[in-house]
C-alpha positions as YAML, in Angstrom:
chain: A
units: angstrom
residues:
- id: 1
  name: UNK
  ca: [18.44, -20.42, -20.73]
- id: 2
  name: UNK
  ca: [15.35, -22.85, -20.70]
- id: 3
  name: UNK
  ca: [15.31, -26.06, -18.53]
- id: 4
  name: UNK
  ca: [15.74, -29.50, -20.43]
- id: 5
  name: UNK
  ca: [12.48, -31.52, -20.48]
- id: 6
  name: UNK
  ca: [12.06, -33.30, -17.08]
- id: 7
  name: UNK
  ca: [13.79, -30.72, -15.05]
- id: 8
  name: UNK
  ca: [17.28, -32.28, -15.26]
- id: 9
  name: UNK
  ca: [18.86, -29.12, -17.13]
- id: 10
  name: UNK
  ca: [19.68, -26.11, -15.62]
- id: 11
  name: UNK
  ca: [19.69, -22.20, -15.97]
- id: 12
  name: UNK
  ca: [22.00, -19.57, -17.06]
- id: 13
  name: UNK
  ca: [22.81, -15.97, -16.79]
- id: 14
  name: UNK
  ca: [24.77, -13.95, -19.39]
- id: 15
  name: UNK
  ca: [27.06, -11.56, -18.21]
- id: 16
  name: UNK
  ca: [27.53, -8.31, -20.20]
- id: 17
  name: UNK
  ca: [31.09, -8.68, -20.61]
- id: 18
  name: UNK
  ca: [33.79, -9.56, -23.29]
- id: 19
  name: UNK
  ca: [34.39, -12.23, -23.95]
- id: 20
  name: UNK
  ca: [30.85, -13.50, -23.18]
- id: 21
  name: UNK
  ca: [30.46, -15.16, -20.06]
- id: 22
  name: UNK
  ca: [27.42, -17.35, -18.81]
- id: 23
  name: UNK
  ca: [26.96, -18.52, -15.24]
- id: 24
  name: UNK
  ca: [25.31, -22.08, -15.24]
- id: 25
  name: UNK
  ca: [23.80, -24.07, -12.66]
- id: 26
  name: UNK
  ca: [21.70, -27.47, -12.30]
- id: 27
  name: UNK
  ca: [18.34, -27.86, -11.07]
- id: 28
  name: UNK
  ca: [17.88, -29.83, -7.85]
- id: 29
  name: UNK
  ca: [17.07, -32.84, -9.94]
- id: 30
  name: UNK
  ca: [20.06, -32.51, -11.92]
- id: 31
  name: UNK
  ca: [22.16, -32.16, -8.53]
- id: 32
  name: UNK
  ca: [20.75, -35.37, -7.64]
- id: 33
  name: UNK
  ca: [21.53, -37.05, -10.82]
- id: 34
  name: UNK
  ca: [25.23, -36.13, -10.50]
- id: 35
  name: UNK
  ca: [25.18, -37.66, -6.90]
- id: 36
  name: UNK
  ca: [24.34, -40.85, -8.64]
- id: 37
  name: UNK
  ca: [26.72, -40.66, -11.65]
- id: 38
  name: UNK
  ca: [29.80, -39.68, -9.71]
- id: 39
  name: UNK
  ca: [30.25, -43.28, -8.11]
- id: 40
  name: UNK
  ca: [29.83, -44.73, -11.70]
- id: 41
  name: UNK
  ca: [32.46, -42.56, -13.15]
- id: 42
  name: UNK
  ca: [34.94, -43.16, -10.27]
- id: 43
  name: UNK
  ca: [34.47, -47.11, -10.72]
- id: 44
  name: UNK
  ca: [35.12, -46.46, -14.61]
- id: 45
  name: UNK
  ca: [38.22, -44.57, -13.90]
- id: 46
  name: UNK
  ca: [39.31, -47.36, -11.44]
- id: 47
  name: UNK
  ca: [38.79, -50.14, -13.90]
- id: 48
  name: UNK
  ca: [39.61, -48.26, -17.12]
- id: 49
  name: UNK
  ca: [42.61, -50.59, -17.91]
- id: 50
  name: UNK
  ca: [40.47, -53.74, -17.56]
- id: 51
  name: UNK
  ca: [37.73, -52.13, -19.71]
- id: 52
  name: UNK
  ca: [40.25, -51.11, -22.32]
- id: 53
  name: UNK
  ca: [41.75, -54.46, -22.32]
...
């Protein structure tokens, strides 16, 4: 798999099995992005009732 522009994407390795299986992994930049997004996702979950109204 090719990396997404900016290096945030990841890579994957196809396994020769049925059904097809691909192991995916993020780049270091993608891992860093996840560290920043998780607190935002937690905040959204904590405030979902107020957001939806």
